[in-house]
N, C-alpha and C positions, 0 to 999 in steps of 0.2 A: 752596333751599327745595323745588324740584321733586324733587330726589333724596330729601329727607326725606319728602315726600308719598308717593312710591313705596314707601319702606320701611314707612310706616304701613299702606299698603294691603295689604302682604304680610307683616305682622308675625306673624300666626298661622302662616303657612307657614314663615317663618324659624325661629320658636320650635320648631316641630315637627321641622324638619331638624336644628337644633342640638341639641335634646333627644335625638334618636335617636343622633346622633353621640357625644354625651357619655356616653350609656348604654353604647354599644359600647366607648368608651374605658375605662370603669370595669371592664368585663368583661375587656378586653385592650387595653392602651394602643396596641399596634401596629395595632389594627383601625381606629383613626380615619383612618389614611392609606388603609387598604384601603377604607374607607367611601366616600371621595371618588375613589378610583382603582381600584375593583373591576374595571372592565373590563380595564384594563391588567394588573392582578395575575393575572387568570384567563386571559389571552391570551398565547400564545407568538408569534403573528404574524397577519398578514392577507394575503390574496391577492385583489386586486380587490374589496376590501371584505368578503370572506367570511372569517370568523374561524377561526383554528386555535387551539382552546382548549388550556389547560394539560392538561386531562384527556385530550383526544384525543391530544395529543402524547406524554404519559406512557405511555398504553396502547399506542400504536404503537411507542414506543421499547422498552418491556418485551417486547412480542411479537417484535420484530425481534431483540433480544438472545437471547431464548429460542430463536429459530430458528437463529441463526448460532453460538451458543455463545460461547466466549471468544476467538474469532478476531480481534475488533476491539476497539479501545479505546472508551471512552464517547463521546469527541468524534467519532471516525470513525463510530460508529453513529448519533450525533445528526445528523451531516451527511447521511448516507444517508436517514434517516427524514424529515428536513426536506425534502430534495429530492423524495422520493417524495410527500409530502403536497402540496407546491406543484404538482408535475406533475399529481397527481390532481385538484386543484381547478381548475387551468387547463384541463385537458381536459374536465372536467365543464361548465365555463362555456361552452367552445366548442361542445360537443355540444348543450347546452341552447339556445344561440343558433341552432343549425342545426335545432332541433326534433327531435333524435334522442336516444333514451334506451336504456340497456342495462338490460334487466329481468331478473327472476328466471329466466325460461325460458332466456334467453341464458346466464346463469351456470350453470344446471343442465346445459345442453347442453355447455358447455365442460368442466364437471366430468366428465361421462360420457366425454368424448373425451380426458381427461388420461391419459397412459400410466401414471403411477404409481398411479392409481386403477383403471384397467382391468386391470392386472396384479397388483393386491393380492390375495393368496390369500384374504383375508377375504370378498371379494366374488365369488369364483368358485363355480360350481355343481359338481355331481358330475362333469360332463363337462369341467371345467376351463375353462368359458366364463364371461365376465363376466355377472353377474346384477344388474340395476338394482335389483330389489326387496331384495336383500341389503344394498345400499348405503343404501337408504331406511330399512330396519329399523335398521341400525347408527347412522345419524344420529339417528333418533327416540329410540333408547335413550340415546345420548350426551347429547342435549338434556335428557332428563328425569332421568338418573341420574349423569352424569359431566360436571360443568361444565368441568373442565380440558380434556377431550378435545373437548367442544363448542366451547369458545373457540378451540382450535387449528384446528379445521375451519372455524369462522366466519372466522377470520383468513385461512385459505387461500382460501376462497371470495371474500373481499374482495379478495385479490390477483388472483384470476382476473378479477373484475369490473373492477378498475383496468386490467389488461392488455387486456381487451376494449375498454374505452373508448379506450385509447391506440391500439390497432390499428384500431378503427373510424374514429377521426379521421384517422389517417395514411393509411388507405385512401381516405377521401374526398378528402384533399389530393392524393395521388399520382394519383388517377383524372383529375385535371384539369391535370396538369403534363407532358403529353407534348410532342412537338416535331413540326414540319411538315418536309416535304422541302425547302421553301424555306429554313427555318432551317438545315437540314443543309448546303445548298449555300452559304449565307452563311458558315457556320463554316469550311467547306473553303476558300473564297476568302480569308477573313480570315487563316487560319493559313498559307496557302501562297503568297499573293501576294508577289513579290519586288520590293523597292524599291531603286533606285539613286539616290543623291543626292550632292551636294557640300555641304559644311558648313564653318562657322567655329565653333569651340568656344572659349569663354573660361571657364576654370575659376574657381570661387569662390576657390580658393586663390591666384589671382593678385592678389587684394585683401588687403592686410595686415589681420590681426585688429585692429591698433591703430587702424585707420581707422573701425572700427565699434563702437558702444556699444549694449549691450542693457540696459535699466533694469528694475528690479523691477516697476514699474507696467506696462511693456510685456508682461512675462511674465504678470502677473495678468490683463491684458486678453486675452491669447491663451488662457489657461486658461478664462476665462469665455465666450469665443467658441467653444470646442471642449470643452464640459463632458463629453460622453460619453467622451472620451479620458482624462479626469483625475479620474474618480470614484474615491474611496478609501473603504475601510472604516475604522472606528475602529481605531487601533493605538497601540502604545506603543513607546518605545525605552528600553532599560535598559543600564547598565554594571554589571559585577559582577566580584568577585574570588572565585576558587575556592580553597578550602583543602582539598586532597586528603589523605585519610588513607592514607599510603603507609608500608609497613614500612621502618624504618631498618636500617642495617647491624647495629646492636646487636640488633634484633628477629630478623634473619636468623641471626645468630650463635647466639642463644639457641635457635632452632628446630633448627638443625643439631646443636647440643650435645645437645638433648633426644632426637633420633633416634639419635645415637651411643650414648646411654645405654640405648636399647631393644634394641640388638643382642645383648647378652650377658645371662646369667642374673643376677638380683639378689634377694637376700633370699629365696631358695628359689623365686622365680617365674621360669619359663623366659622367656628373651628371644627375639627374632625368629629368631636362628640355630638354636636348639634346640627351638623349639615344635613339637609334633606336631599342633597344631590351629590352622592359620592363620586360619580363620574366627573362632575365639574370640579370638585375639590381635588381629585387626583391630577387633573390637567392643570389647574391653576397653581398647584404646589409641586409640580415636577416629580411625581413619584417614580422611583426606579423599579417598582413592582407594578405589574398590570392589575387592574381591577378585575376580580373574579366574582361570579354570581352563583357559584355552586354551594353545596352543602358538605360540611365536614363532620365525620365521626371523630371520636376522641383520639383514635390512633393516627389521624392525619393532621391533627393540630400540633403545632410546635410544643414539645414536652415542657418547654419553659413556662408556658401559660395554660397548658391543657387542663390541669386540675381546677384552676380558677375559672376558666371559661365554662366548664361543664357544671359549675356550681352557680354560674351567673345567670343573668336575665337579659332580655332585650334592652339595648341601650348602654349596657356596661362597656367600659373602655379599659384597655390594658396597655401598659407600656409607658414610656419607651423601654424596649428590651432588645438585647443584642442576640441575633440569631443568624448563623451561617453567612457572615459577611455583611449583614445589614443591621441597622437600627430600625425597629418596627413599632408601629402602634396599631392595635386591632380593636374592632368594635363588633359587638353582636347585633346584627340586624334582625335576626329571627331565630327562634328556638322551635324545632319541630320533631315529630316522630316519623321516620320514613324507613322503608326497607333498603337493603343494600343492593337488591336487584329485583327486576320485574320481568315477567314473561307475558307476552300478549300476541295479538294478531291484528292486522289492519286490512282495510280495502282502500286503495288509493285512487282518487279521481283528480287527475291533473287538470289545470286550466292554463290558458295562454299566459305565459309570463312566470309560471311557477317553476321551481327547480327541476321537477320531474317531467316537465313538458317535453315532448319530442316533436319531430317534424309532422307527425300525424295528429297532434293535439289540436282540436277545433273548438272545444268548449270555452266559453267565457267564464269568468269567476262566478257570475250569477247562475249560469247553467250548471256548473260543477256543483254548486251548493244545492241546487234543486235535485240533482241526481243523487248526491250523498244523502239527502233527507229521505228520498224515496227508498234507497237501498237500506237505510237504517231501519225503516219500518218493516222490511222483509226479513232482516237478519238478527234483530235485537234479541229474539228468543229462540233462534234456530242456528246452531253451530254448523250443521251440515250445509244449510243454504249459504251461510257466511263463507265457508271454505270454497263452495262451488263458484260463487260470484267473485271471490278474491282471485281464484285461478283464471277466471275469464278476463278480469279487468286489470289486474296488477301488471306493471311493466318493470318491476324491480326484482331483487333477489328472492322475494317471497313468492313469486309466481310458481305455480305447481306445488306449493307447500301449504295451501289453504290460508295464505296470508300470514303464516307464522313468522313473527319477527325474532323469535328466540328470546334468550335471557339478555336483558339490557342492564348493565351495572350503573350505579349512581354516578360514578366518575365519567363514564362515557356520555350518559344522558345530559349531564350538566356541563359538558365541555363546550368550547366555542363552536365546534363543527356540528353540534346537534341543535335541533330546533327547541327553543325555550318552551313554547306552548305545548309541544309534543312531550317534552320531559316532565313538565308540571303535571300534565294529565296522567302520565304513566305512574308517577310516584306519589300522587296525592289523591288517587281514586281507588275505591274499594274493588276487591276481586269480584269478577262477574259483571262489572259495569260495562255497558256499550254506549258510546257517545260519538257524535260528529264534532270534529274540531277542524279549524283552519290552521295550516302550518305553511311554511315557505315551500313545502313540497306539493301542496295542493290541499284539497279537502280529504280528510281521512275519517273513515268509520273505524273506531278503535275499540277492541275488547280487551279487558284485563283478565288474564287467566290465572296467574299465580304471582305471589311475591314472597320474599323470605328475609329473615334476619332484620325485622323491624326494630329500630332503636333510636335513641336521641341523637339529633344532629343539629348543627348550628350553621346559619348563614353568617360567616365571619368575614368581615371586610378588613384587609390588612394593607396599610400604607407603609412604604419602606424607602429608606435611603441607603445606598451603598456606602460602606465605610471606606472612603478613598482619601488619598492625601490632599491636603489643601494646596493652594497655589504657592504659599510660602514654603511648604515642605518640598514641593517640586523644585522650586528655585534653589533651595539649600542642597538638594541632591545633585542638581546640575552643577552648582558651584564646586562641590566636592570632586566631581568627575573632572572638571576643568582644572582644578588645583593639582590633581594627580597627573594629568596630561602635561601641565606646565612644568612639573618637576622633571618629567622625561625630556621635555624640550630644553631644559637647562643642563642636561647631561647626566642626570641621575639614572643609574641602571634600573631596569624594571623591577627586578627582585628586591633591590635596595629600597626603592620607593614604596613597594608593598609593605616591607618590614617597618620602615620609618613611620608610615601612616596607620599601621595596625590593620591592614586590609587582608583579604583572602584572595589569592590568585587561583585560577583554574586553567587547565590545559585542554586544548582540542587538537588531537593528532591526526595526521594523514587526511587532511581535508582535500578531496579531489576537486579538479577544476570545475566539474559540473555538479558538485554537491550543492545543496541549498540549506541543509540543516547543520547547525553548529552545536555539538554536544554541550548541554548545560545552558544553552541560550534558546535554541529553537530554530525556526525557519528564518534565517538571516542571510539570504543569498548575497547581499551586498558585502558582507564581511568576507565570505569565501572569494568573491570576485576580486576584492581589494588585495587579499593575501596572495593571489596568483599573478597579479600584474607585474610585468617585468621590471618596471621602474621601482617597485616596492621590494627592497632587498631585506635580508635578515637584519633585524634591529629596527625596521620601520614600524611606526606605531600610528594609531588613529583613534579618534573618539567616534562612536556610533550611537545614534538614538535608536533604541529598541522599544518594543512594546512593554511598557511598564518600567522604563528606566533608561540607563545609558551604559555603554561598555567602552572601556579603553583596552585596546588589543595591541599586541606586539608580535611580529613574526619572529619565530625562534629557529625555524629550519625550513629549507626548501629541498625537496627531492625531485630530481628531474626524471623524465620518462626514460626507462631503460632497465638496468639491473639494480636490484636492491643493494644498498651500501652494506659494507661489512658490519658497521655499527648496528644497522637495523636487523641484519640477518643473524647476528650473534646468538640470540636466544633459540633460533631454529637450528643453525649449523653446528654450534659448539657441542650439543649433546651427541650429534651424529659422529663428529670427529673424535670426541672423547671415547665413544663406544668402539670406534675403529682402532684407536690407539691402545685401548685397554685389551681389545681382542688380540692385537699383535703381542702384547705382553703375556696374555694368558696362553696363546698358541705355543709359545716357547716352553711353557711349563707342562704342557700336556704331552708328556713323553711316555712311551710304553707300547708294547705290542698287544696288550689286552686291556679291557675296561678296568679290571682290578688294578693293574699297574698304573694306569692313567689316574684312577681315583686316589691311589696312594701318593703319586707324584704331586697331585693338586690339592691333597687333603680334603677330598670330597668323598661321597659315597656313590655306589652304583644303585641307580633307581630302576624301577620297573614301570613300564607304560603298556597297558593292554587295551585292546579294542579301540585304538585311535583311528579316526577316519578323516579323510580330506574335508568332509562336510563339517566336521567339528574338530578342528586341529588344535586340541588342548592337551598338553602333556601334564600328567599327574605331578603335583607339587611344584609346577613351574608356571603354567598358565598358557595363554594364547601364543602359539609359535608356528604360524603357517609355513614359514620358510623351512624350518627344521622338519616338520611333518611331511612337507613336500619332498624333501630329500629322503626321508624314510620310505615314502611310497615308491620311489624309484630305485631304492638301494637293493643290491643283491643280498639274499638271506645269508646269515652267519658270517658276514664279512665286516670287519671293523672299519668304521668311517670316523675320522678324527678332524678336529678343527673346523666344525660346521658352525658358522656364526649366525646366531639367531637374534631375536628382538631384545632378549634380556640377558643373554650370555653366550658362551661358546660350548658346544656339545661334542661329545664323542658317543657313538651309538653302534649297536649291533641289532639288526632286525632278526628276531628268532622265528617269527611266523607271520605269514601274510595270508589271511583267510578271505577268499573271494565269496561274495554273496551267492545265494541260490539263484540259478539261472531262471529268467522269466520266460513265459511262452512267447512273448514278443515285447519289443521295446518302443512301441508306438507312442505311449504316453510320454516317455522321455524325449523321443524325437520331437513330438508336438510342442513340448515345453521349451526345447532349445529353439525351434523355429519361431514360436510365439515371442520369445525373448528377443530374438534377432529382429523380427519384424517390428517390434516395439521400440527399437533403438534408432529410429530415424533422426531423433534429436541429437544423438551422439554422432551419427553420420554427418549431419549438418555441421555440428561443432568442429568435427575433424576437417571438413572442407573449408570452413571459415578460418580455422587455425592455419591452414595451408595458404589461404588467399592473402595477398598483401593488402592490408587495410590501413588507410591513413585517416585518422579522425582529427579534423581541424575545427570542431565545433567551438573550441575555446575562442578562436578568432571570430567566429560568427557572433559570439556574445561579448566581443570587445575585450577579451582578456589577453590574447597573444598579440 
């Protein structure tokens, strides 16, 4: 009755709420959920109670993508932007708590000191000096007339502000994390004090595993007692079968036959052997290899045909032959003798429209040619004058080098980015020759100074087709994938279907919500997204088209955000609990008031360890035992310590001598080392603050998963 009474009291409010919700539902059925969950829908996450909205995240993500271009995937960019926003909010919170703010004047000062801004030609005066007023005018115009430019600059200034906040906070922290001379002295003593002791060591391996049982509940208890070590993100496990589209032998035979048919003339159309236009032939016959016009030495020709080619002559044809995923046919267009590299110098005279022309270029092509001819007469027999004029006129990297272009290799000269006329002159001209040539850079007066390793080369034209699956093969592979998926839809278990059809299944474990790579498949974000959607439970399966084939995947496990399950943690926790339980058994056996008595009781021997230090905590005949050495360092001399549990077993020991190092005149170097280490740990400080902050990451919802 009390509940009914409360409902009556609030009836009008309820009617209003329900009415608004229903009205929204009429307009858009999906909006009824948004009506009651609008905060979550519009939020990508929270940091210490401060919201990161969908709008802010989207804008930051788009700005970052625009800044870095296509160098990152969506998920990589998403992670960086999320981390940056979290960092920004954490530092702002810390600075606010300290009563410190980064204002507009601070950002403006940072902008004025930024090197990319200070050296930008737009903001330099007639004397070539930075002019703050030019920057102000530029920003004012951008704000009023150019929204895109203003947005870019606003984002840049936002980044400067974030950087200032980070630097300010880190400077505040590092200002208070120095070290004293006493700390330096203590560090020196800790690192260099030598310990001599006798010990009895009973390894955990001396207790048979069969004597110790670790239960699931014990593993769960350990996980709950050490939650920070077992936090996990939401993840999924899948199994999948790949159906790769691979060319069959029949496909390869058909491609080889097709290339064979292209060699000779057919129906009045010239074949590869007789064509006088290789470029046209490549285009008409859809070559999968680009036409190259360079020269090959024997070591750069496919070894399959190299011997034949370098015994051949112009016009000889080779193939079809199989080479690195292609069937190829090759033809010798030219046999020459050329060096593998040439050294020379040039004087460059650009003209309007040439590649080397600049804003100050005034010469027409005819004027540049006239200038080049005049210069040629002056320098053709005078290297000194050549160098002087080159340094006066050249506007490329050879300026102030006497026009020296250095050593140019054959492969660079005959690449697509090099001028063909320039390359031909360099490699087919005798040493000492000076000549005027026209290239796409302008007119050049070129001198050949040296060449080396002259040898036989061929201009070899190679047409190729990729060895890829035919349409019939693609259809067969698709049918195989569909048949396998059909078996699953008819109730056959995934593993049984794999076995029945003689296939091979693979597993991909712990796929996180924002992963995009599936082990064994590659970048397949859609598979990860599918496996994380709530409606797809364990046992759900789906077929995916991937690059080069198809995949049928099934979800085998879902791990929810929180603590690791006992099953997952077993491999980590079981050895720890086994050692603890073995230690308890060993401890009971380590009886006696002396090391000799304990050794006799445990059927072990008394060992000697000398010159042990905390810097190198290694016990003779045992190995790395920092916990035990730490206990020895603090132990009173000549006193028995028993049941000390280490990494590899249980110890009893007596420290017989502790030898302090020679005192130093001062401990400034140790103090500085400690201070430097502390000041360099701002990342650890940030991580500690981040760990303490309450961070909620809802990016899964942003990407339509949750």
